[in-house]
Each structure stands twice: as structure tokens, then as C-alpha cells.
C-alpha positions as CSV (number, residue, x, y, z in Angstrom):
1,X,-4.2,-35.6,-20.8
2,X,-7.6,-34.0,-21.3
3,X,-8.1,-30.2,-21.1
4,X,-9.1,-28.7,-17.8
5,X,-12.7,-28.0,-18.8
6,X,-13.4,-31.5,-19.8
7,X,-11.7,-32.8,-16.6
8,X,-14.0,-30.5,-14.6
9,X,-17.1,-32.0,-16.3
10,X,-15.9,-35.5,-15.4
11,X,-15.3,-34.5,-11.8
12,X,-18.8,-33.0,-11.5
13,X,-20.4,-36.0,-13.0
14,X,-18.5,-38.4,-10.7
15,X,-16.9,-40.1,-13.6
16,X,-13.5,-39.1,-12.4
17,X,-12.1,-38.5,-8.9
18,X,-9.4,-35.9,-8.2
19,X,-7.1,-38.2,-6.1
20,X,-7.0,-40.6,-9.1
21,X,-6.2,-37.7,-11.4
22,X,-3.5,-36.5,-9.1
23,X,-2.0,-39.9,-8.9
24,X,-1.9,-40.1,-12.7
25,X,0.0,-36.8,-12.9
26,X,2.4,-37.9,-10.1
27,X,3.2,-41.2,-11.9
28,X,3.9,-39.2,-15.1
29,X,6.3,-36.9,-13.1
30,X,8.0,-39.9,-11.6
31,X,8.4,-41.6,-15.0
32,X,9.2,-38.7,-17.3
33,X,10.8,-36.0,-15.1
34,X,14.1,-37.7,-14.5
35,X,14.9,-37.1,-18.2
36,X,12.9,-33.9,-18.8
37,X,13.8,-32.1,-15.5
38,X,10.7,-29.9,-15.7
39,X,9.8,-30.2,-12.0
40,X,12.4,-29.4,-9.4
41,X,10.4,-30.2,-6.3
42,X,7.1,-32.1,-5.5
43,X,5.7,-33.6,-2.4
44,X,3.5,-36.6,-3.2
45,X,2.0,-36.9,0.2
46,X,1.0,-33.2,0.2
47,X,-0.5,-33.4,-3.3
48,X,-2.6,-36.4,-2.4
49,X,-3.8,-34.7,0.8
50,X,-4.8,-31.6,-1.3
51,X,-6.6,-33.8,-3.8
52,X,-8.6,-35.6,-1.1
53,X,-9.6,-32.3,0.6
54,X,-10.7,-30.8,-2.7
55,X,-12.6,-33.9,-3.7
56,X,-14.7,-33.6,-0.5
57,X,-15.7,-30.1,-1.7
58,X,-16.5,-31.4,-5.2
59,X,-18.7,-34.1,-3.7
60,X,-20.6,-31.5,-1.6
61,X,-21.1,-29.2,-4.5
62,X,-19.0,-26.4,-2.9
63,X,-15.8,-26.5,-4.9
64,X,-14.2,-23.5,-6.5
65,X,-13.9,-22.5,-10.1
66,X,-10.5,-24.2,-10.5
67,X,-11.3,-27.6,-8.9
68,X,-9.6,-30.1,-11.3
69,X,-6.8,-27.7,-12.2
70,X,-3.5,-29.4,-11.4
71,X,-1.0,-26.6,-11.5
72,X,2.8,-26.5,-11.8
73,X,4.3,-23.3,-10.4
74,X,7.4,-21.6,-11.8
75,X,10.1,-21.5,-9.1
76,X,10.1,-17.7,-9.0
77,X,6.6,-17.4,-7.4
78,X,6.3,-17.6,-3.6
79,X,4.5,-20.6,-2.1
80,X,4.4,-20.6,1.7
81,X,6.6,-23.4,3.2
82,X,8.1,-24.3,-0.2
83,X,11.6,-23.6,-1.5
84,X,11.8,-20.5,-3.6
85,X,15.2,-20.9,-5.3
86,X,14.7,-19.1,-8.7
87,X,16.9,-21.9,-10.0
88,X,19.9,-20.2,-8.4
89,X,22.6,-21.2,-5.9
90,X,22.1,-17.8,-4.4
91,X,18.7,-18.9,-3.0
92,X,19.2,-22.6,-2.9
93,X,18.2,-22.9,0.8
94,X,15.6,-20.1,0.8
95,X,12.0,-21.0,1.9
96,X,9.1,-18.7,1.3
97,X,7.2,-17.5,4.3
98,X,4.1,-16.3,2.5
99,X,1.9,-17.1,-0.6
100,X,2.0,-14.9,-3.7
101,X,-1.4,-13.3,-4.4
102,X,-1.8,-15.6,-7.5
103,X,-1.2,-18.6,-5.2
104,X,-3.8,-17.4,-2.7
105,X,-6.3,-17.1,-5.6
106,X,-5.5,-20.5,-6.9
107,X,-6.0,-22.1,-3.5
108,X,-9.2,-20.1,-2.9
109,X,-10.6,-21.6,-6.1
110,X,-9.5,-25.2,-5.2
111,X,-6.6,-25.6,-7.7
112,X,-4.2,-28.4,-6.8
113,X,-0.6,-27.3,-6.7
114,X,1.5,-30.2,-7.8
115,X,5.1,-29.0,-7.9
116,X,7.7,-26.3,-8.5
117,X,8.9,-25.8,-12.1
118,X,12.4,-25.4,-13.4
119,X,13.5,-22.1,-15.0
120,X,16.4,-20.0,-16.1
121,X,18.2,-18.5,-13.1
122,X,16.3,-15.4,-11.9
123,X,14.2,-15.7,-15.1
124,X,17.2,-14.7,-17.2
125,X,17.4,-16.8,-20.3
126,X,15.7,-18.1,-23.4
127,X,16.5,-21.8,-23.1
128,X,16.2,-23.0,-19.5
129,X,19.9,-24.0,-19.6
130,X,20.9,-21.3,-17.0
131,X,19.5,-23.3,-14.0
132,X,21.2,-24.4,-10.8
133,X,19.0,-27.5,-11.1
134,X,20.3,-28.4,-14.5
135,X,18.6,-27.7,-17.9
136,X,15.0,-28.6,-18.5
137,X,14.5,-30.5,-21.8
138,X,11.8,-30.4,-24.5
139,X,9.3,-33.2,-24.2
140,X,9.0,-33.5,-28.0
141,X,12.8,-34.1,-28.4
142,X,15.0,-34.2,-25.3
143,X,18.0,-33.1,-27.3
144,X,16.3,-29.7,-27.7
145,X,15.7,-26.8,-25.3
146,X,12.1,-26.2,-24.0
147,X,12.6,-22.4,-24.3
148,X,12.9,-20.0,-21.4
149,X,12.9,-18.6,-18.9
150,X,9.7,-20.5,-18.0
151,X,10.8,-23.7,-19.8
152,X,10.0,-26.0,-16.9
153,X,6.4,-24.7,-16.7
154,X,5.9,-25.2,-20.5
155,X,7.5,-28.6,-20.5
156,X,5.5,-29.8,-17.5
157,X,2.2,-29.1,-19.3
158,X,3.5,-30.6,-22.6
159,X,4.7,-33.7,-20.9
160,X,1.4,-34.3,-19.0
161,X,2.8,-33.6,-15.6
162,X,0.0,-31.1,-14.9
163,X,-2.8,-29.7,-16.9
164,X,-2.0,-26.0,-16.4
165,X,1.0,-24.1,-15.0
166,X,2.1,-20.6,-14.1
167,X,5.1,-18.8,-15.6
168,X,6.4,-15.3,-15.7
169,X,7.0,-13.2,-18.9
170,X,9.6,-10.4,-18.9
171,X,10.5,-10.4,-22.5
172,X,8.8,-13.5,-23.9
173,X,9.4,-16.0,-21.2
174,X,5.9,-17.5,-21.4
175,X,5.2,-17.2,-25.1
176,X,8.5,-18.5,-26.5
177,X,8.6,-21.8,-24.4
178,X,4.9,-22.3,-25.2
179,X,5.8,-22.2,-28.9
180,X,8.8,-24.5,-28.5
181,X,6.8,-27.0,-26.4
182,X,3.5,-26.9,-28.4
183,X,1.2,-25.5,-25.7
184,X,-0.8,-22.3,-25.1
185,X,1.1,-19.5,-23.3
186,X,-0.6,-16.3,-22.2
187,X,1.1,-13.1,-21.2
188,X,-1.4,-10.7,-19.7
189,X,-1.3,-6.9,-19.9
190,X,1.3,-5.5,-17.5
191,X,-0.6,-4.9,-14.1
192,X,-3.5,-7.2,-15.1
193,X,-2.2,-9.9,-12.6
194,X,-0.7,-9.1,-9.3
195,X,3.1,-9.4,-9.0
196,X,3.0,-9.6,-5.2
197,X,5.1,-12.7,-4.4
198,X,6.9,-12.8,-7.7
199,X,10.7,-12.4,-7.3
200,X,11.6,-9.4,-9.4
201,X,13.8,-9.5,-12.5
202,X,12.7,-6.3,-14.2
203,X,9.8,-4.7,-12.3
204,X,8.3,-2.6,-15.1
205,X,8.2,-5.7,-17.4
206,X,7.4,-8.8,-15.3
207,X,4.0,-10.5,-15.8
208,X,2.6,-13.7,-14.4
209,X,0.5,-15.8,-16.8
210,X,-0.7,-19.4,-17.5
211,X,0.3,-22.3,-19.7
212,X,-2.4,-24.7,-20.8
213,X,-3.4,-27.3,-23.3
214,X,-6.1,-25.1,-24.8
215,X,-7.1,-21.4,-25.1
216,X,-10.3,-22.0,-23.1
217,X,-8.2,-23.3,-20.2
218,X,-5.9,-20.2,-20.4
219,X,-9.0,-18.0,-20.3
220,X,-10.4,-19.8,-17.2
221,X,-7.0,-19.5,-15.5
222,X,-6.6,-15.8,-16.3
223,X,-10.2,-15.1,-15.1
224,X,-9.3,-16.4,-11.7
225,X,-5.9,-14.9,-11.2
226,X,-6.4,-11.4,-12.6
227,X,-7.6,-8.3,-10.7
228,X,-6.6,-5.4,-8.5
229,X,-4.5,-6.3,-5.5
230,X,-3.9,-4.0,-2.5
231,X,-0.5,-5.8,-2.0
232,X,0.7,-4.6,-5.4
233,X,0.4,-0.9,-6.1
234,X,1.2,-1.4,-9.7
235,X,-1.8,-3.7,-10.3
236,X,-4.6,-2.1,-12.3
237,X,-8.1,-1.3,-11.0
238,X,-9.7,-2.5,-14.2
239,X,-12.7,-4.8,-14.3
240,X,-11.9,-8.5,-15.0
241,X,-13.8,-9.7,-18.0
242,X,-15.5,-13.0,-18.4
243,X,-12.7,-14.3,-20.7
244,X,-14.1,-17.8,-21.0
245,X,-17.5,-16.5,-22.2
246,X,-15.7,-14.2,-24.7
247,X,-14.0,-17.3,-26.2
248,X,-16.9,-19.7,-26.1
249,X,-19.4,-17.1,-27.6
250,X,-17.1,-15.6,-30.2
251,X,-19.2,-14.4,-33.1
252,X,-17.8,-11.0,-33.8
253,X,-15.6,-9.8,-36.6
254,X,-11.8,-9.8,-36.1
255,X,-9.4,-7.4,-37.7
256,X,-5.9,-8.8,-37.7
257,X,-2.9,-6.6,-38.3
258,X,-0.1,-8.1,-40.2
259,X,3.2,-6.2,-39.7
260,X,5.9,-6.6,-42.3
261,X,8.5,-6.1,-39.6
262,X,7.6,-9.5,-38.1
263,X,8.0,-11.5,-41.3
264,X,11.5,-10.3,-42.5
265,X,15.0,-11.8,-42.5
266,X,15.9,-14.4,-39.9
267,X,12.5,-16.1,-39.9
268,X,12.5,-19.8,-40.9
269,X,10.9,-20.2,-44.3
270,X,8.7,-23.1,-43.3
271,X,7.4,-21.1,-40.2
272,X,6.7,-18.1,-42.4
273,X,4.7,-20.3,-44.9
274,X,2.8,-22.0,-42.0
275,X,1.8,-18.7,-40.4
276,X,0.7,-17.3,-43.8
277,X,-1.4,-20.4,-44.4
278,X,-3.1,-20.1,-41.0
279,X,-3.9,-16.4,-41.8
280,X,-5.5,-17.4,-45.1
281,X,-7.6,-19.9,-43.2
282,X,-8.7,-17.2,-40.8
283,X,-9.5,-14.9,-43.6
284,X,-11.6,-17.5,-45.4
285,X,-13.6,-17.8,-42.2
286,X,-14.4,-14.0,-42.0
287,X,-11.4,-12.4,-40.4
288,X,-10.0,-9.3,-42.1
289,X,-6.2,-9.1,-42.6
290,X,-4.8,-5.5,-42.5
291,X,-1.2,-4.7,-43.4
292,X,0.3,-2.5,-40.7
293,X,3.7,-1.0,-39.9
294,X,5.5,-1.0,-36.5
295,X,8.6,1.0,-37.6
296,X,10.4,1.0,-34.3
297,X,10.3,-2.8,-33.9
298,X,13.9,-3.0,-35.2
299,X,15.1,-1.3,-31.9
300,X,13.1,-3.7,-29.7
301,X,15.9,-6.2,-28.7
302,X,18.5,-3.4,-28.0
303,X,16.0,-1.4,-26.0
304,X,14.8,-4.3,-24.0
305,X,18.3,-5.6,-23.1
306,X,19.3,-2.1,-22.0
307,X,16.2,-1.4,-19.8
308,X,15.7,-4.9,-18.4
309,X,19.3,-5.4,-17.4
310,X,19.3,-2.0,-15.8
311,X,16.3,-3.0,-13.6
312,X,17.9,-6.4,-13.0
313,X,21.1,-4.9,-11.7
314,X,19.1,-2.8,-9.2
315,X,16.7,-5.6,-8.2
316,X,19.5,-8.2,-7.6
317,X,21.6,-5.8,-5.5
318,X,19.8,-7.1,-2.4
319,X,21.4,-10.6,-2.8
320,X,24.7,-9.9,-1.0
321,X,25.1,-12.7,1.5
322,X,24.0,-10.5,4.4
323,X,20.4,-9.5,3.8
324,X,19.5,-12.3,1.4
325,X,21.0,-15.3,-0.3
326,X,24.1,-17.5,-0.3
327,X,26.8,-16.4,2.1
328,X,30.4,-17.3,1.4
329,X,32.4,-18.9,4.2
330,X,33.7,-16.0,6.4
331,X,36.6,-18.0,7.9
332,X,37.9,-18.7,4.4
333,X,37.6,-15.0,3.6
334,X,39.6,-13.9,6.6
335,X,42.3,-16.5,5.7
336,X,42.4,-15.2,2.1
337,X,42.7,-11.6,3.2
338,X,45.4,-12.5,5.7
339,X,47.5,-14.2,3.1
340,X,47.0,-11.3,0.6
341,X,48.0,-8.8,3.2
342,X,51.1,-10.8,4.2
343,X,52.2,-11.1,0.6
344,X,51.9,-7.4,0.0
345,X,53.7,-6.5,3.2
346,X,56.6,-8.8,2.1
347,X,56.7,-6.9,-1.3
348,X,56.9,-3.6,0.5
349,X,59.9,-4.7,2.6
350,X,62.0,-5.4,-0.5
351,X,60.5,-3.0,-3.0
352,X,62.0,0.4,-3.8
353,X,60.9,3.6,-5.6
354,X,57.8,3.3,-7.7
355,X,57.3,-0.4,-7.0
356,X,57.1,0.3,-3.3
357,X,54.6,3.1,-3.8
358,X,52.4,0.7,-5.9
359,X,52.5,-2.0,-3.3
360,X,51.6,0.5,-0.5
361,X,48.6,1.7,-2.6
362,X,47.5,-1.9,-3.1
363,X,47.7,-2.5,0.7
364,X,45.5,0.6,1.4
365,X,42.9,-0.7,-1.2
366,X,42.8,-4.2,0.1
367,X,39.1,-5.3,0.7
368,X,37.7,-5.1,4.2
369,X,36.3,-8.5,5.3
370,X,32.7,-7.2,4.7
371,X,33.5,-6.0,1.2
372,X,35.1,-9.4,0.4
373,X,32.1,-11.2,1.8
374,X,29.8,-9.3,-0.6
375,X,32.1,-10.0,-3.6
376,X,32.6,-13.7,-2.8
377,X,29.0,-14.4,-2.0
378,X,27.8,-12.9,-5.2
379,X,30.6,-14.5,-7.3
380,X,29.7,-17.9,-5.9
381,X,25.9,-17.4,-5.8
382,X,25.2,-16.1,-9.3
383,X,25.6,-18.0,-12.6
384,X,27.3,-16.6,-15.7
385,X,24.2,-15.2,-17.5
386,X,22.9,-13.4,-14.4
387,X,26.4,-11.9,-13.9
388,X,26.5,-10.8,-17.5
389,X,23.2,-9.0,-17.1
390,X,24.1,-7.4,-13.8
391,X,27.2,-6.0,-15.5
392,X,25.3,-4.8,-18.5
393,X,22.8,-3.1,-16.4
394,X,25.3,-1.5,-14.1
395,X,27.2,-0.2,-17.2
396,X,24.2,1.5,-18.8
397,X,23.2,3.1,-15.5
398,X,26.7,4.4,-14.7
399,X,27.8,8.0,-14.8
400,X,28.7,9.0,-18.3
401,X,26.6,6.3,-20.0
402,X,23.1,6.9,-18.4
403,X,22.0,9.4,-21.0
404,X,23.6,7.6,-23.9
405,X,21.9,4.3,-23.1
406,X,19.3,4.1,-20.4
407,X,17.6,7.5,-21.0
408,X,17.7,7.0,-24.8
409,X,16.2,3.5,-24.4
410,X,13.3,4.9,-22.3
411,X,12.5,7.3,-25.2
412,X,12.6,4.5,-27.7
413,X,10.3,2.4,-25.4
414,X,7.7,5.2,-25.7
415,X,8.0,5.2,-29.5
416,X,7.4,1.5,-29.6
417,X,4.4,1.9,-27.4
418,X,3.1,4.7,-29.7
419,X,3.5,2.3,-32.7
420,X,1.2,-0.2,-31.1
421,X,-1.3,2.5,-30.1
422,X,-1.5,3.7,-33.7
423,X,-1.9,0.1,-35.0
424,X,-4.7,-0.8,-32.5
425,X,-6.7,2.1,-33.8
426,X,-7.1,0.1,-37.0
427,X,-7.0,-3.5,-35.9
428,X,-8.2,-5.8,-33.0
429,X,-5.0,-7.9,-32.7
430,X,-1.6,-8.1,-34.3
431,X,-0.2,-11.4,-35.6
432,X,3.4,-12.7,-35.8
433,X,5.4,-15.9,-35.4
434,X,6.2,-16.5,-31.7
435,X,9.8,-17.4,-32.4
436,X,12.0,-17.2,-35.6
437,X,12.8,-21.0,-35.4
438,X,11.7,-24.1,-33.7
439,X,13.4,-25.3,-30.5
440,X,17.2,-25.4,-30.9
441,X,19.8,-27.9,-29.7
442,X,20.8,-27.9,-26.0
443,X,24.1,-26.1,-25.7
444,X,24.1,-24.7,-29.2
445,X,23.7,-21.0,-28.3
446,X,25.3,-21.0,-24.8
447,X,28.6,-19.4,-26.1
448,X,26.7,-16.8,-28.3
449,X,24.6,-14.6,-26.0
450,X,23.6,-12.3,-28.9
451,X,22.2,-15.2,-30.9
452,X,20.4,-16.4,-27.7
453,X,18.9,-12.9,-27.2
454,X,17.6,-12.9,-30.8
455,X,15.2,-15.7,-30.0
456,X,13.1,-13.0,-28.3
457,X,12.9,-10.8,-31.4
458,X,9.1,-11.2,-31.8
459,X,8.2,-11.1,-28.1
460,X,10.1,-8.3,-26.3
461,X,8.2,-5.4,-27.9
462,X,5.0,-6.5,-26.1
463,X,6.7,-6.2,-22.8
464,X,8.2,-2.8,-23.7
465,X,4.7,-1.6,-24.5
466,X,3.0,-3.4,-21.6
467,X,0.4,-5.0,-23.9
468,X,-0.9,-8.6,-23.8
469,X,0.1,-11.5,-26.0
470,X,-0.6,-15.2,-26.5
471,X,1.2,-18.0,-28.3
472,X,-1.0,-20.8,-29.7
473,X,0.2,-24.0,-31.5
474,X,0.1,-23.4,-35.2
475,X,1.3,-26.8,-36.4
476,X,4.3,-29.0,-36.6
477,X,7.5,-28.3,-38.6
478,X,9.0,-30.9,-41.0
479,X,11.6,-31.4,-38.3
480,X,8.8,-32.8,-36.0
481,X,8.9,-29.8,-33.6
482,X,6.0,-27.5,-32.7
483,X,5.5,-24.0,-34.2
484,X,3.7,-21.2,-32.4
485,X,1.7,-18.3,-33.7
486,X,1.5,-15.1,-31.6
487,X,-1.3,-12.7,-31.3
488,X,-0.8,-9.3,-29.5
489,X,-3.6,-7.2,-28.1
490,X,-4.0,-3.7,-26.7
491,X,-3.8,-3.2,-23.0
492,X,-6.6,-5.1,-21.1
493,X,-7.9,-6.5,-24.4
494,X,-7.1,-10.1,-23.5
495,X,-10.5,-11.2,-24.8
496,X,-9.4,-10.3,-28.3
497,X,-6.2,-12.4,-28.3
498,X,-8.0,-15.3,-26.7
499,X,-10.7,-15.1,-29.4
500,X,-8.0,-15.1,-32.1
501,X,-6.2,-18.0,-30.5
502,X,-9.4,-20.1,-30.2
503,X,-10.0,-19.5,-34.0
504,X,-6.6,-21.0,-34.7
505,X,-7.5,-24.0,-32.6
506,X,-10.8,-24.5,-34.5
507,X,-9.0,-24.0,-37.8
508,X,-6.4,-26.7,-37.1
509,X,-9.1,-29.0,-35.6
């Protein structure tokens, strides 16, 4: 499929009609999605109705900035009247009653919303295998993962099911799947885009951003979803730049910081060589490469998984089967408790001494029906990775461990932020691989959570510091899979990373 900007030119000239374009994407979904599983819900009738309405605006010359954008939406962002499952059994029947701010902005600018995209449950994962809807697969090789947690959003663009999509990035969940699927993925500065209507994983990390087939398309998308929002008190009142103009009229010098910490052990040799070759190419075209140090990078993964899981355990406490989410069968719970009570009472009748005391104590500690409802609802509703992170987060916040883990991690987070602040005094952007390897086999890391977490080794520090980042295709590995190059920029300097990304596109051709 063509890039969004070229589609818009064809729509304006009348060479292309939006209903025809929408039908093409729908046919791609119907043919490819059964295998790739990138889209978990779409309504063909609604899509064609949207396309017809927007086409009338195009014909009258009154269409918005995003007419021609056919958008997949990660299933963690609210769309009024659509299911909002977060790929979890916990929310399998939940329907959103309002639009997220980003959805309101897309509709206002006449974007066409084509479907809901698969993801890791509650955005927790690096492979899109932790989904109640089943795993999404990489369009380049369906035996491989698409990355996560926004794997469905990346795969949908890569497979031609839409021309842009929205994802969320808490520790690399836009950039890593963009790298694995060979598309552009942009994580804005924290607070640059409203989080109103985004289901929270870790509230001080979460960002909404676009996937696209080109840097220019990402710039156009960001330009139309960024900005202060009265519905999100954490959104920043900082002027939104003309990102598209910054990319299309890039003539300034570019200083690129090259940190040794991002090119060490664990990085695939071929990826290292490819990134180094791309940097030589940029240097030959006038960019300046500056060696820099980010000394606290080595603590990034540990710090991230302490702080993010702590916030997750707090945010997910609301899903208890009473206020929100899946509710276990109460009749079954009453039957279970009755049988447990009966069994203990039988023990008490025949027990003597210490055994009797122990049985009596168990009887007094037997769950109330409400407590058992909470336990059973959460046990049934959450998947294994979400449970693991809730337990990790509860542990680091618990009495006796708070200072040793959570408080210490907050201090390290500040040191990581200071590393970036010092670096950006010398350079415009910082470069790294997006991921240490290409996409890995489905199922290969499911039993090794630490190895899975290490896939985020180059991305989590940007979320800890709250800065912006972009992954742009850098080439194809000898194994036939895409490789991404990442550029990080200082807070609210998205124009700089977009400029750098566009130069990579021009370099590759």
C-alpha cells in the first residue's frame, strides 16, 4: 500500500475514492488476518459508511487533515460503542461508553477507523503472545512474533490492513514491534499526547503514538493527535510544532550521539554492523557522530520492571469482579465455601490437641463469599504474565521492601534522566539499535520471562526519562527479517528524531 501522503494526493485529485480504498484494506483483512491475527474486531458496514461520509467531505473540499488515513486502533484505547478488552478475559465483554481524546481528534480530522488491534494483555509483554484473542504473528514470517505489546498495530500496518495505526508505549511497546515488523513506530514525549481514554498500565510511563509506512506519515499523525487536553491533567501545555514541515524542509545540521552502552554484549553482530553502516552513511551526508556515555543505562531494565510493575499492581486493583471486569460465578463460590467449611468442621470433630487448634484456626480464616469472589474473579480473569507483574509490583511496594526496591528505583530513574539531560547538551539525537535481535520464534521465550524482558533493553530508558523515540527500518537481516534503528530525542524535540528518521529513509532509498 502507498504511504498516507501519496494516498491523500490521489484522493484530492479524484484519482482514488475512499470507499474503494477502504474496500481494498477490508479485503486484505479478510484474506490475511485469519493467519496473522492482527485485528481482533472490525465492522465492514461501519467502515464503508465512514468512507462514504468522508468521501463527501473530500468532494466538497471540506475534509480534515487526516482524510485518507485508514487507522487501526490498539485495543487499549477507548472507542465509543466498541469493545475495549485490552486482550484480556477480564474485560472480554466490556464496551467503551466514550471516545479517547486521540480518537476524538482522529474523527475530527476525518481519519477512518478500520478495526481494533491485537495486543499483549493489558499491554504487558514483548511478543503479543499474552493475548486472550491468541497471539498475533509477524507478517514477514508467521512463525515469528510481531513484538509487543502493540504487536497487532505494527503487524496490521506491515500487512497492509491499514496505512497507519495507534499503539501505546510503556517500555518500548511501539518501537520494538515497529522494528520486528519493518515499519515506523513513534513514541512521543511523555505528556505530548493525551492519555485520556487509554487504559492504564503504568501511568507515569504510558504514551500513545503512531505506526506508519513512512516518517512523514508518522509526523502528520503526531501533528494531529498531540497537544494539551483538559481531560488529562498530565498532558503538557507545550506548543505543537509543524512536524511534517520539519521533516520535509530539513536542511540543518544533525549531531548524533553514539553511546557505547547501546552497542555492547547481547547485540546481534549483523545488526551492529548494519547500524554502524547506516551511521557512516549519515556522516558522509553531513551528520556529526559524537561518542557519548549513558552510565546508568545498565540499570534500566531492573529499574523499569520495579517501577512499572508497582504502578501496574495499583492500576489493576480496580478489576475485582465487582467494580470492573470478569465476575466469577457466585453460586459456585458459595458451593465451594460450603464444602470447605463442612470438611473443616468434620476435621474438628475428630481432631485432638494441636491438630484441633489448627483446624479451628483455618475455620476462622475461611474466606467470606465477597473475598472469595475477588480472588476467583481475578484468578480467572487475568493471564499468567499480568499475574506475574501484579505480584512483582505488590512485592516491591510491600512493607519492608518499599525502601529497598521502589524508593531506590525512583532515585535511579532520576539518574537515568540526568544522563540523558547531560547528553542532549552535546547532541541533537541519540542513536541505538531498537532491539538486540530480529523477531524471535513464537513460543521460544514464553518460559523465560527474564529473556523476554531483555528484548526491551534499548527502549525502556526512554520511558524512564520521559523523552521521545522513534524506530525506523534500517534494512533486512540475512535471515530475511526487518531490522530497526532507534533515535531518541530530548523532551518535546520530536522534530529532531523525525528528521533523523527521514534521513535514514533517504539513505536507504
